[in-house]
C-alpha positions in Angstrom: -83.2 86.0 -61.8 -84.2 88.2 -64.8 -84.8 87.0 -68.4 -81.9 85.3 -70.3 -83.4 86.2 -73.7 -82.1 89.9 -73.5 -80.1 91.9 -70.8 -82.0 93.9 -68.6 -83.0 97.5 -69.0 -80.7 99.8 -67.4 -81.0 103.3 -66.4 -78.4 106.2 -65.4 -79.1 107.7 -62.0 -77.8 110.5 -60.0 -76.9 109.9 -56.3 -76.7 112.9 -53.9 -74.9 111.9 -50.7 -74.3 114.1 -47.6 -70.7 114.1 -46.8 -71.4 112.7 -43.5 -73.9 109.6 -44.7 -71.7 108.9 -47.8 -69.8 106.2 -46.2 -72.5 104.5 -44.6 -74.6 104.8 -47.7 -71.9 103.1 -50.2 -71.5 100.5 -47.3 -75.3 99.5 -47.9 -74.9 99.8 -51.6 -71.6 97.5 -51.6 -73.6 94.9 -49.7 -76.5 94.6 -51.9 -74.4 95.1 -55.3 -76.9 97.1 -57.1 -74.9 99.7 -59.1 -71.8 100.4 -61.2 -70.1 103.4 -60.5 -69.0 106.0 -63.1 -65.9 108.0 -62.6 -66.7 111.5 -62.6 -62.9 112.5 -61.7 -61.3 111.0 -64.9 -59.2 113.9 -65.5 -58.0 114.1 -61.7 -55.0 111.8 -60.9 -55.1 109.3 -58.2 -53.0 111.2 -55.8 -54.9 114.4 -56.2 -58.4 113.0 -55.2 -60.5 113.9 -52.1 -60.0 110.6 -50.1 -56.5 109.4 -51.1 -55.5 109.9 -47.4 -57.9 107.2 -46.4 -57.1 104.9 -49.1 -53.4 105.2 -47.9 -54.5 104.4 -44.5 -56.3 101.3 -45.7 -53.4 100.4 -47.6 -50.9 100.6 -44.5 -53.8 98.5 -42.6 -53.5 95.9 -45.5 -49.8 95.8 -45.1 -50.0 95.2 -41.3 -52.5 92.4 -41.9 -50.3 91.0 -44.4 -47.4 90.7 -42.2 -49.6 89.2 -39.3 -51.1 86.5 -42.1 -47.4 85.5 -43.0 -46.4 85.3 -39.3 -49.7 83.2 -38.4 -48.9 80.8 -41.5 -45.3 80.4 -40.6 -46.2 79.4 -37.1 -48.7 76.9 -38.7 -51.6 78.3 -36.7 -54.9 77.5 -38.6 -56.7 80.8 -40.2 -60.3 80.6 -39.4 -62.4 81.8 -42.6 -65.9 82.6 -41.3 -69.0 82.0 -43.3 -70.5 85.4 -42.6 -69.0 88.6 -43.8 -68.5 91.3 -41.3 -69.8 94.8 -42.3 -67.4 97.4 -43.1 -66.3 99.4 -39.7 -67.7 102.7 -39.1 -65.3 105.7 -39.5 -64.8 106.3 -35.9 -63.5 102.8 -35.4 -60.8 103.0 -38.0 -58.3 104.8 -35.8 -58.8 102.5 -32.9 -58.3 99.6 -35.3 -55.1 101.1 -36.8 -53.7 101.9 -33.4 -54.4 98.2 -32.1 -52.8 96.6 -35.4 -49.8 99.2 -35.4 -49.1 98.2 -31.5 -49.5 94.6 -32.3 -47.1 95.0 -35.2 -44.6 96.3 -33.1 -44.8 93.9 -30.4 -44.6 91.1 -32.9 -41.6 92.6 -34.8 -39.9 92.9 -31.6 -40.5 89.7 -30.3 -39.7 87.9 -33.5 -36.3 89.8 -34.1 -35.5 88.6 -30.5 -36.5 85.1 -31.3 -34.1 85.1 -34.4 -31.4 86.7 -32.6 -31.6 83.7 -29.9 -31.9 81.1 -32.7 -28.7 82.7 -34.4 -26.8 82.6 -31.3 -27.9 78.9 -30.5 -27.0 77.7 -34.1 -23.4 79.5 -33.7 -22.8 78.1 -30.4 -23.8 74.5 -31.7 -21.3 75.1 -34.7 -18.7 76.1 -32.2 -19.1 72.8 -30.2 -18.9 70.8 -33.4 -15.7 72.9 -34.3 -14.1 72.0 -30.9 -14.8 68.3 -31.1 -13.5 67.9 -34.7 -10.3 69.9 -34.4 -9.4 67.9 -31.1 -8.2 65.2 -33.5 -6.0 67.6 -35.7 -3.4 68.9 -33.2 -1.8 67.3 -30.4 0.3 68.9 -27.7 4.2 68.8 -28.2 6.0 69.4 -25.2 9.4 70.0 -27.1 8.0 73.6 -28.2 6.6 76.5 -26.4 3.8 75.9 -24.2 1.6 78.7 -25.9 1.6 77.1 -29.5 0.6 73.7 -30.7 2.2 71.8 -33.6 0.4 70.0 -36.5 0.8 66.1 -36.8 3.9 64.6 -38.9 5.1 68.3 -39.1 8.8 67.1 -39.2 7.9 65.1 -42.5 6.9 68.3 -44.0 9.6 69.1 -46.8 8.2 72.9 -47.4 8.5 74.3 -44.2 11.3 74.1 -41.5 9.6 74.9 -38.1 13.3 75.5 -36.4 14.4 78.1 -38.9 10.8 80.1 -38.5 11.1 80.0 -34.8 14.8 81.3 -34.9 13.2 84.1 -37.3 10.9 85.2 -34.3 7.8 84.1 -36.5 4.5 83.4 -34.2 2.7 80.5 -35.0 -0.9 81.3 -35.3 -4.3 79.3 -35.7 -7.7 80.1 -37.5 -10.5 77.6 -37.4 -13.9 77.4 -38.5 -16.7 76.1 -40.8 -17.1 76.3 -44.5 -19.6 75.3 -47.0 -18.9 72.2 -48.6 -19.0 73.3 -52.2 -16.5 76.0 -51.6 -13.6 73.7 -50.0 -11.6 73.3 -53.3 -11.6 76.9 -54.3 -10.6 78.1 -50.8 -7.5 75.7 -50.5 -6.3 76.8 -53.7 -6.8 80.6 -52.7 -5.1 80.1 -49.7 -2.2 78.3 -51.4 -1.5 81.0 -54.0 -2.1 84.0 -51.9 0.1 82.9 -48.9 2.8 81.0 -51.1 2.7 77.8 -48.9 3.1 79.5 -45.4 0.1 77.8 -44.3 -1.2 74.4 -43.5 -4.9 73.6 -44.0 -6.2 70.5 -42.3 -10.2 69.9 -42.7 -12.9 67.3 -42.2 -16.5 66.6 -43.2 -19.0 66.9 -40.3 -21.2 63.8 -39.9 -24.5 65.8 -40.0 -25.7 68.6 -41.7 -26.5 71.8 -39.9 -28.5 74.9 -40.3 -26.9 78.2 -41.4 -27.5 80.8 -38.9 -27.7 83.4 -41.7 -30.0 82.0 -44.2 -31.6 79.0 -42.3 -30.8 76.5 -44.7 -29.8 72.9 -43.9 -26.4 72.3 -45.6 -23.3 70.2 -45.3 -20.1 71.8 -43.6 -16.4 71.2 -43.4 -14.4 72.0 -40.0 -11.0 73.2 -41.1 -7.8 74.4 -39.3 -5.2 76.9 -40.7 -2.0 77.3 -39.1 0.5 80.1 -40.3 3.4 82.1 -39.4 3.6 85.8 -39.1 0.8 88.4 -38.5 1.0 89.5 -42.3 -0.1 86.0 -43.6 -2.9 85.7 -40.7 -4.4 89.1 -41.9 -4.6 87.5 -45.5 -6.0 84.1 -44.1 -8.7 86.0 -42.2 -9.6 88.2 -45.4 -9.9 84.9 -47.5 -12.2 83.5 -44.8 -14.5 86.5 -45.0 -14.3 86.3 -48.8 -15.5 82.7 -48.7 -18.2 83.4 -45.8 -16.8 81.1 -43.5 -17.6 81.0 -40.0 -14.9 81.7 -37.8 -14.5 80.7 -34.2 -11.6 81.2 -31.5 -9.4 78.5 -31.3 -8.1 77.6 -27.8 -4.3 77.0 -27.1 -4.5 74.6 -24.5 -6.3 71.5 -23.4 -7.5 73.3 -20.2 -8.8 76.3 -22.2 -10.6 73.8 -24.5 -12.3 71.9 -21.7 -13.5 75.5 -20.2 -15.0 76.6 -23.2 -16.8 73.5 -23.9 -18.2 73.5 -20.4 -19.3 77.2 -20.9 -20.9 76.4 -24.2 -23.0 73.5 -23.0 -24.4 75.7 -20.3 -25.1 78.6 -22.6 -26.8 76.3 -25.0 -29.2 74.9 -22.1 -30.0 78.3 -21.2 -30.7 79.6 -25.0 -32.8 76.4 -25.5 -35.0 77.6 -22.3 -35.2 81.1 -23.4 -36.0 80.3 -26.9 -39.0 78.0 -26.0 -40.4 80.5 -23.7 -40.0 83.2 -26.3 -41.7 81.0 -29.0 -44.7 79.9 -26.6 -45.3 83.7 -25.9 -45.2 84.5 -29.6 -47.5 81.7 -30.5 -50.1 83.1 -27.7 -50.0 86.5 -29.4 -50.5 84.8 -33.1 -53.2 82.6 -31.6 -54.9 85.7 -30.3 -54.2 87.6 -33.3 -55.6 84.7 -35.6 -59.1 84.8 -34.1 -59.9 88.2 -35.6 -57.7 88.5 -38.5 -60.4 87.4 -40.9 -63.0 89.8 -40.0 -60.2 92.5 -40.1 -58.9 91.5 -43.6 -62.5 91.7 -44.9 -63.4 95.1 -43.2 -60.3 96.8 -44.5 -61.0 95.5 -48.2 -64.6 96.7 -47.7 -63.5 100.0 -46.3 -60.7 100.4 -49.2 -63.5 99.7 -51.9 -65.7 102.3 -50.3 -63.1 105.0 -50.4 -62.1 104.1 -53.8 -65.8 104.6 -55.2 -66.0 108.0 -53.0 -62.9 109.1 -55.0 -65.2 108.6 -58.3 -67.5 111.0 -56.9 -67.9 114.9 -57.3 -68.5 117.4 -54.9 -71.0 120.1 -55.2 -70.3 123.8 -55.1 -70.8 123.9 -51.3 -68.4 120.7 -50.7 -71.3 119.3 -48.3 -72.8 117.0 -50.7 -71.2 114.2 -52.9 -72.7 113.4 -56.3 -72.5 110.1 -57.9 -73.5 108.7 -61.4 -74.3 105.1 -61.5 -75.7 102.6 -63.7 -78.5 100.7 -62.2 -81.0 98.1 -63.4 -84.5 99.5 -63.5 -85.9 96.5 -61.6 -83.5 97.6 -58.6 -84.3 101.2 -58.2 -86.5 100.5 -55.3 -83.8 98.5 -53.5 -81.5 101.2 -54.4 -83.4 104.0 -52.9 -83.9 101.6 -49.6 -80.4 101.3 -49.4 -79.6 105.0 -49.3 -82.5 105.3 -46.7 -80.8 102.5 -44.6 -77.4 103.9 -45.0 -78.5 107.7 -43.9 -80.2 106.1 -40.7 -77.3 104.2 -39.7 -75.1 107.6 -39.8 -77.9 109.6 -37.8 -78.3 112.2 -40.4 -81.1 114.5 -40.4 -81.2 115.0 -44.1 -81.6 111.8 -46.2 -79.4 110.9 -49.3 -81.6 110.5 -52.3 -81.4 109.5 -56.0 -82.9 110.3 -59.4 -82.8 109.1 -62.8 -81.2 111.1 -65.6 -81.7 110.7 -69.3 -78.6 109.7 -71.2 -77.5 108.9 -74.7 -74.7 106.7 -73.7 -74.7 102.9 -74.1 -75.6 101.2 -70.7 -73.5 98.1 -69.8 -74.8 94.7 -70.3 -76.4 92.7 -67.3 -77.9 89.1 -67.5 -78.6 87.7 -64.3 -77.7 84.1 -63.8 -77.9 81.3 -61.2 -75.9 78.4 -60.7 -77.3 76.3 -63.7 -77.0 78.9 -66.3 -73.7 80.8 -65.3 -71.6 78.3 -67.2 -73.3 78.6 -70.5 -73.4 82.2 -69.9 -69.6 82.2 -69.4 -69.3 80.3 -73.1 -71.1 83.2 -74.8 -69.2 85.9 -72.7 -65.7 84.2 -73.8 -66.7 85.1 -77.3 -67.9 88.5 -76.6 -70.2 90.3 -74.1 -73.5 91.0 -75.7 -74.4 94.6 -76.7 -76.9 96.2 -74.6 -80.4 94.5 -75.0 -79.6 92.2 -78.2 -80.8 88.7 -78.1 -78.9 86.7 -75.9 -77.5 83.2 -77.3 -77.1 81.7 -73.9 -80.7 80.8 -73.6 -80.8 78.7 -76.6 -77.1 77.4 -76.0 -78.2 75.4 -72.8 -79.9 73.0 -75.4 -78.1 73.3 -78.4 -74.5 73.1 -77.0 -74.8 69.7 -75.2 -76.9 68.3 -78.0 -74.2 69.3 -80.7 -71.7 67.8 -78.4 -73.6 64.8 -78.1 -73.9 64.3 -81.4 -70.2 64.0 -81.7 -69.6 62.1 -78.7 -72.7 59.9 -78.7 -72.0 56.6 -76.8 -74.4 55.3 -73.9 -71.6 54.0 -71.7 -69.4 57.3 -72.0 -72.3 59.5 -71.6 -73.3 57.7 -68.4 -70.0 57.8 -66.9 -69.6 61.7 -67.9 -73.1 62.1 -66.3 -72.1 60.2 -63.1 -69.3 62.4 -62.6 -71.1 65.6 -63.1 -73.7 64.3 -60.8 -71.4 63.8 -58.1 -70.1 67.4 -58.4 -73.6 68.8 -58.3 -74.6 66.8 -55.2 -71.3 68.0 -53.5 -71.7 71.6 -54.8 -71.9 73.4 -51.1 -68.6 71.6 -50.3 -66.1 74.7 -50.0 -63.0 72.4 -50.5 -64.3 71.8 -54.4 -64.3 75.4 -55.3 -60.9 76.2 -53.5 -58.9 72.9 -55.1 -56.8 72.9 -57.9 -57.2 74.7 -61.1 -58.2 71.6 -63.3 -60.8 70.4 -60.8 -61.9 73.9 -60.0 -62.5 74.2 -63.8 -64.7 70.9 -63.8 -66.6 72.1 -60.8 -67.3 75.5 -62.4 -68.8 73.6 -65.5 -70.5 70.8 -63.5 -74.1 71.5 -65.2 -72.5 71.8 -68.7 -71.1 68.4 -68.0 -74.5 67.2 -66.7 -76.1 68.2 -69.7 -73.5 66.8 -71.8 -73.5 63.6 -70.3 -77.3 63.3 -70.3 -77.4 64.2 -74.2 -74.8 61.6 -75.0 -76.7 58.9 -73.3 -79.8 59.8 -75.5 -77.7 60.1 -78.8 -75.9 56.9 -77.7 -79.4 55.2 -77.3 -80.3 56.8 -80.8 -76.8 55.3 -82.4 -77.5 52.1 -80.4 -73.6 52.2 -79.1 -72.2 51.6 -75.7 -68.5 51.3 -75.5 -68.9 50.2 -79.3 -71.4 47.2 -78.8 -75.2 47.6 -79.7 -77.8 46.9 -77.2 -80.7 44.6 -78.3 -83.4 46.0 -76.2 -86.5 45.4 -78.5 -85.2 42.6 -80.5 -84.0 43.3 -84.2 -86.3 43.8 -87.1 -84.3 41.8 -89.3 -85.5 38.0 -89.9 -82.3 35.9 -91.1 -84.6 32.5 -91.1 -86.9 34.3 -93.8 -83.7 34.3 -96.3 -83.8 30.5 -96.4 -85.5 28.7 -99.4 -87.3 26.2 -97.1 -89.5 29.3 -96.1 -90.8 30.4 -99.5 -92.8 28.9 -102.5 -91.6 27.5 -105.6 -92.5 30.7 -107.6 -90.3 32.9 -105.2 -87.4 30.6 -105.6 -87.5 31.6 -109.3 -87.7 35.5 -108.6 -85.6 36.0 -105.5 -82.2 35.3 -104.5 -82.4 32.9 -101.5 -80.1 31.0 -99.3 -79.7 27.2 -98.5 -77.2 25.0 -96.6 -74.6 25.2 -99.4 -74.7 29.1 -99.8 -74.4 29.3 -96.0 -71.5 26.9 -95.9 -69.3 28.2 -98.7 -70.1 32.0 -98.7 -68.0 34.3 -96.5 -70.4 37.1 -96.8 -74.2 36.7 -96.5 -76.6 39.5 -97.5 -80.0 40.1 -96.1 -82.3 41.4 -99.0 -85.2 43.5 -97.2 -87.2 43.0 -100.6 -87.5 39.5 -99.6 -91.0 39.0 -97.6 -90.2 38.5 -94.1 -86.7 39.7 -94.0 -87.2 43.3 -92.9 -90.3 43.7 -90.5 -90.3 47.3 -90.1 -88.0 49.9 -88.4 -86.5 49.5 -85.0 -88.8 51.2 -82.2 -85.9 53.5 -81.2 -82.3 54.1 -82.7 -80.5 52.0 -85.0 -81.1 48.2 -85.4 -78.6 46.4 -83.4 -78.1 43.8 -86.3 -75.9 46.6 -88.1 -73.3 45.9 -85.4 -72.6 42.7 -87.3 -72.7 43.9 -90.6 -69.6 44.4 -92.9 -71.1 47.4 -94.5 -72.1 49.0 -91.0 -69.5 51.9 -91.5 -71.0 52.7 -95.1 -74.7 52.7 -93.7 -73.7 54.8 -90.5 -71.8 57.3 -92.5 -74.7 58.2 -94.9 -76.7 58.5 -92.0 -74.7 60.7 -89.8 -73.6 62.8 -92.9 -77.0 63.7 -93.6 -77.9 64.1 -90.2 -75.0 66.8 -89.7 -76.4 68.7 -92.8 -79.9 68.6 -91.4 -78.8 69.9 -87.9 -76.4 72.6 -89.2 -78.9 74.3 -91.8 -81.5 74.3 -88.9 -79.0 75.8 -86.9 -78.0 78.3 -89.0 -81.7 79.3 -90.1 -82.5 79.6 -86.5 -79.6 82.2 -86.1 -80.7 84.3 -89.0 -84.3 84.1 -87.5 -83.1 85.3 -84.1 -81.6 88.4 -86.0 -85.5 89.6 -86.7 -86.0 89.9 -83.1 -83.3 92.2 -82.7 -84.2 94.3 -85.7 -87.8 94.6 -84.2 -86.5 95.6 -80.8 -84.2 98.3 -82.3 -87.3 99.6 -84.4 -85.2 98.9 -87.7 -87.8 97.1 -89.5 -86.1 97.9 -92.8 -83.4 95.5 -91.9 -86.2 92.7 -91.8 -87.2 93.3 -95.5 -83.7 94.1 -96.9 -81.2 91.9 -94.7 -83.0 89.0 -92.9 -85.7 88.0 -95.6 -82.9 87.9 -98.4 -80.5 85.9 -96.1 -83.4 83.3 -95.3 -84.5 83.0 -99.0 -80.6 82.6 -100.0 -80.2 79.8 -97.2 -83.7 78.1 -97.7 -83.7 78.0 -101.4 -80.5 76.1 -101.7 -79.6 74.4 -98.6 -83.4 74.1 -97.2 -84.2 72.5 -100.7 -81.2 70.2 -99.9 -83.0 69.2 -96.7 -86.2 68.6 -98.6 -84.4 66.2 -100.9 -82.9 64.1 -98.2 -86.4 63.7 -96.3 -88.3 63.1 -99.4 -86.1 60.5 -100.3 -86.2 58.6 -97.0 -90.0 59.0 -97.1 -90.8 58.1 -100.7 -88.3 55.4 -101.5 -88.5 51.9 -99.7 -86.5 48.6 -100.2 -88.6 47.6 -103.0 -87.8 50.5 -105.0 -84.2 51.8 -103.6 -82.4 50.7 -106.7 -84.3 53.3 -108.8 -83.7 56.2 -106.3 -81.6 58.9 -107.7 -78.6 60.4 -106.1 -79.1 63.2 -103.9 -75.6 64.7 -104.7 -76.2 64.4 -108.3 -79.6 65.8 -108.4 -78.2 68.9 -106.4 -75.4 69.3 -108.6 -77.8 69.2 -111.7 -80.0 71.7 -110.0 -77.1 74.3 -110.8 -75.4 73.1 -114.2 -78.7 72.4 -116.1 -77.6 69.1 -117.9 -78.9 68.5 -121.5 -80.1 65.1 -120.9 -83.1 65.0 -118.7 -82.9 63.0 -115.3 -85.6 60.9 -113.9 -85.8 63.3 -110.9 -87.2 62.6 -107.4 -90.5 63.8 -108.1 -92.5 65.2 -111.2 -91.9 68.7 -112.1 -88.4 68.9 -110.2 -86.7 71.1 -112.8 -89.5 73.8 -112.6 -89.2 74.0 -108.9 -85.6 74.1 -108.9 -85.5 76.8 -111.4 -88.0 78.8 -109.4 -85.6 78.4 -106.3 -82.6 79.5 -108.5 -84.4 82.6 -109.8 -85.4 83.7 -106.2 -82.0 83.0 -104.8 -80.6 85.2 -107.7 -82.9 87.9 -106.8 -82.1 88.0 -103.2 -78.5 88.5 -103.7 -78.7 91.9 -105.2 -81.2 92.9 -102.6 -78.7 91.7 -99.9 -75.9 93.6 -101.5 -77.6 96.9 -102.5 -81.0 97.2 -100.6 -79.8 98.6 -97.2 -77.3 101.2 -98.6 -79.8 102.4 -101.1 -82.6 102.8 -98.9 -80.3 104.8 -96.5 -79.4 107.1 -99.2 -83.0 107.6 -100.3 -83.6 108.4 -96.5 -80.9 110.5 -96.4 -81.6 112.8 -99.6 -85.3 112.7 -98.5 -84.8 114.6 -95.4 -85.1 117.9 -97.1 -88.7 116.9 -98.3 -89.9 115.7 -94.9 -89.2 118.9 -93.1 -89.0 122.2 -95.2 -88.8 125.7 -93.4 -91.4 128.1 -94.5 -92.2 131.5 -93.0 -90.7 131.0 -89.8 -92.4 127.7 -88.7 -91.6 123.8 -90.1 -93.9 121.6 -92.0 -93.1 117.8 -91.1 -94.8 115.2 -93.4 -96.0 112.3 -91.2 -96.5 109.4 -93.6 -95.7 106.7 -91.1 -94.5 105.8 -87.7 -91.4 104.2 -89.2 -90.4 107.6 -90.9 -90.7 109.7 -87.8 -88.9 107.0 -86.0 -86.0 107.0 -88.4 -86.0 110.7 -88.4 -85.2 110.6 -84.6 -83.1 107.7 -84.8 -80.5 107.9 -87.5 -78.2 105.4 -85.8 -79.4 102.7 -88.2 -76.1 101.4 -89.3 -74.8 98.7 -86.8 -77.1 98.8 -83.9 -75.7 101.9 -82.1 -78.8 103.7 -80.8 -76.9 106.6 -79.3 -74.5 109.4 -80.3 -71.9 110.6 -77.8 -72.6 114.3 -78.5 -76.3 113.6 -77.5 -77.5 114.6 -80.9 -79.2 111.9 -83.1 -79.6 113.8 -86.3 -77.1 112.6 -88.8 -75.7 115.5 -90.6 -74.7 115.8 -94.3 -70.9 115.5 -93.4 -71.5 112.2 -91.1 -73.3 110.3 -93.9 -70.8 108.3 -96.0 -72.6 106.3 -98.6 -69.3 104.8 -99.9 -68.6 103.3 -96.2 -72.1 101.9 -95.7 -72.2 100.4 -99.0 -68.6 98.8 -98.7 -69.6 97.3 -95.2 -72.9 95.9 -96.5 -71.0 94.2 -99.5 -68.4 92.7 -97.1 -71.2 91.4 -94.8 -73.2 90.1 -98.0 -70.1 88.5 -99.5 -69.3 86.8 -96.0 -72.9 85.6 -95.6 -73.3 84.1 -98.9 -70.0 82.3 -99.0 -70.2 81.3 -95.3 -73.4 79.7 -96.0 -71.4 77.2 -98.1 -68.3 77.1 -95.8 -70.6 76.9 -92.6 -72.7 74.1 -94.0 -69.7 72.1 -94.7 -68.2 72.9 -91.0 -71.2 71.1 -89.6 -69.8 67.8 -91.2 -67.5 67.7 -88.3 -70.4 66.4 -86.6 -70.4 63.3 -88.6 -66.4 63.3 -88.5 -66.0 63.2 -84.8 -68.9 61.0 -84.3 -67.3 58.6 -86.7 -63.9 59.1 -84.8 -65.2 58.3 -81.4 -67.1 55.0 -82.6 -64.0 54.0 -84.3 -61.6 54.9 -81.2 -64.1 52.9 -79.1 -64.3 50.0 -81.2 -60.4 49.9 -81.4 -60.3 49.8 -77.8 -62.6 47.1 -77.2 -61.0 44.9 -79.7 -57.4 45.5 -78.6 -58.3 44.9 -75.0 -61.6 43.5 -73.8 -61.9 41.1 -76.7 -58.6 39.5 -76.1 -59.4 39.2 -72.4 -62.8 37.6 -73.0 -61.3 34.9 -75.5 -58.7 33.5 -73.0 -59.6 30.2 -71.6 -61.3 29.9 -68.1 -58.3 28.6 -66.3 -56.2 31.9 -66.6 -59.0 34.2 -67.9 -60.1 35.6 -64.8 -56.6 36.3 -63.5 -56.1 38.3 -67.0 -59.4 39.7 -67.2 -58.9 41.8 -64.1 -56.0 43.9 -65.2 -57.4 44.1 -68.8 -60.6 45.5 -67.3 -58.5 48.2 -65.1 -56.3 48.9 -68.2 -59.7 49.2 -70.3 -61.2 51.6 -67.8 -57.9 53.9 -67.5 -57.9 54.2 -71.3 -61.3 54.7 -71.7 -61.3 57.5 -69.3 -58.1 59.4 -70.4 -58.8 58.9 -74.2 -62.3 58.4 -75.1 -63.7 60.5 -71.8 -61.0 63.2 -71.5 -59.4 63.5 -74.8 -62.2 62.9 -77.1 -64.5 64.8 -74.9 -62.3 68.0 -74.8 -62.1 67.8 -78.7 -66.0 67.3 -79.0 -66.4 70.4 -76.6 -63.9 72.7 -78.6 -65.7 71.8 -82.0 -69.1 72.4 -80.2 -67.9 75.9 -79.1 -66.6 76.7 -82.6 -70.0 75.8 -84.3 -71.8 78.0 -81.8 -69.5 80.8 -82.1 -68.6 80.9 -85.7 -71.7 79.3 -87.5 -74.5 80.2 -85.4 -73.7 83.5 -83.2 -72.3 85.4 -86.1 -75.8 85.3 -87.7 -77.3 87.6 -85.3 -74.9 88.3 -82.2 -72.8 91.3 -82.4 -70.9 90.9 -78.9 -69.7 94.4 -78.6 -71.1 95.3 -75.2 -69.4 95.7 -71.8 -70.2 93.7 -68.9 -72.1 95.3 -66.0 -69.8 95.0 -62.9 -71.4 96.2 -59.7 -69.8 97.6 -56.7 -70.3 94.6 -54.8 -68.5 93.3 -51.4 -69.2 89.7 -52.7 -66.9 90.4 -55.5 -64.1 90.8 -53.0 -61.7 88.0 -52.7 -62.0 86.3 -49.2 -58.4 84.8 -49.3 -55.9 86.3 -47.0 -53.2 86.6 -49.7 -55.3 88.6 -52.1 -55.5 92.3 -51.6 -57.5 93.2 -54.7 -60.1 95.7 -54.7 -63.7 95.3 -56.3 -63.2 94.4 -59.9 
């Protein structure tokens, strides 16, 4: 793994690939993932490039493979995913693979089509049998009428139709029978009545079981209907209405003998179809099982082949069309591996002339590559979410590994909650090699990808929980309290001490609701607690006041140190990009402004902690009042924290006031002087140029006029800034905006770090409320029913702790920690305007069957 402090140095290389070896060379490069290709054919459309035919062939193979995967999945056949990725197939095997896949596709489509046809016929025959069974109860044979017709039950009771008169008119009685969807019955009956004007009789009944629709395959409820009508014209109308409502029409037998004959024939045909359908399914399953054995390797091979041809389309040909030229970005540390990969590809193709590469100078900004491992990847993703770092600037991820979980823990500090989070992350880390975790649901996969962040967050929360002495809102008395209650009693002191000190006696203890420990009394306070906060504060009524003061000051101290460190990191950027003037005109004034005001605030906080003790704590001045007096110069003098405080504060204010104009005008005036002074550095006399070399800095600045915002290149290849390109007004406005933002940001950002105190207070209070409302109630119940009540109380307490205090509060602290890094820390030195290095690597190809994407 490379350095996390800066991105790796990159170089632009030209690859000269022989036409016969280009495919094998790119295959070797894709396996190693060393280079990022540049598109040399940006002005050429995708359909006019050299290897567009090969890309279309790969897309056709992908289409066939997608169809195979769908059929295999539909047949519930497991898809084997191998751990070893097969190499890209040689070009000679592609045609053979295409022929095999096309033949397999044709066979599968034919077998599947026959299977669907048999299945549809089977479902239709089953519907026909149900229709015959139900309609048998609709119509009874009446010997009084013609033997070729059947009548409806209770026909003589129908007042609308006179069967004898219709028969005398010569109209024939006809029948239409079939099945209709349950939801269409009412509308179907109304339509028949309106169109046929009552010359039809509809009888229907619901089937007891649901049947599968032969057309859609959906299992739905059906109604069997029987329509009787007179006349051919009405019969045509009835059939058209049935077609409109997508009814399944089946022939209706006229006689009982015909009905029996049809029923027997249907049973025989259904049995035969079952037999043929089972054999067809068995054969289809055998074909799919055989195809499933090699489908994984073929999917991977086709994806690799398609990616190779996409990269070849980004190359250009030389004048002889025998050599492909590619331009790639490559880390300087991987140049040797790049040459070795080209040699391996040339040997595999059997070429006599090896492909080679050489580096070329460039003024373009290279992409940013920061190598990560399992541990650092999550922290780098947090930084990249803000913006990919500019080329070779300081990478905040190195410091985020410590500062991010620590600031989270300051807001989340609880020994019990942190330990639960640590155990959960440790479980994910131990089982990180299980493939099921990385391919699980989105939420669990998100936790899995950030397992090391969770691990450190939990570990740091355990540490801050020990500092706060807070475990599920309760304190741990590990070393014994350093406060002695017995020393407050009058019996343990002399008579002289009774007169000077306020001591306790039995009457005071009995009648006082609140007892106050006085650390000024000898023997009451025996020194600080060895580690963290003394557990006796958990019993004090002024516990919240004490902790608020401690956490608020701690938040200010941590915030100012964090921001000052960010400004200091900007100095390393200026040194690396050879802009030393930015150190004196930007970074140092920023540090002076920050330290003379807020650094002095830290000094006053620490000084008051060290100098004042319990004996003279009542004489200690307020830090807030002293800090305000620093700016308003009160007429009446104050006691102050230390002798000569006023003079020190005046000096600090003068330094702060002087740093502001330097910050606003220093850099623009220096650049203006540098621009106007160029005619003095180089003067043309008598055909040759005189150059004054006063310092290396001047010569460096003459050759690098890209001193505005870190862009150390010009697209046109010329580094010299002409008079038309220099705009003093724009430079001045940019610097003024930056300076105003910094000066105001120092105040607002310092106040923003108070969220450390606020969220820590909220987390502690929520934990305390949860304990008081649940665990305290369960523990106070008598022993008779206490055990029975305690178990559900503990379960409810655990559930609420996980969902409210761990997940919701943890997410809140996580987001606030991200904001402190992005806004308050990174904007002091981090530009984040780069482009990420995306190598041509087969490992970036998705191994999922449903994903047909190319290299990102």
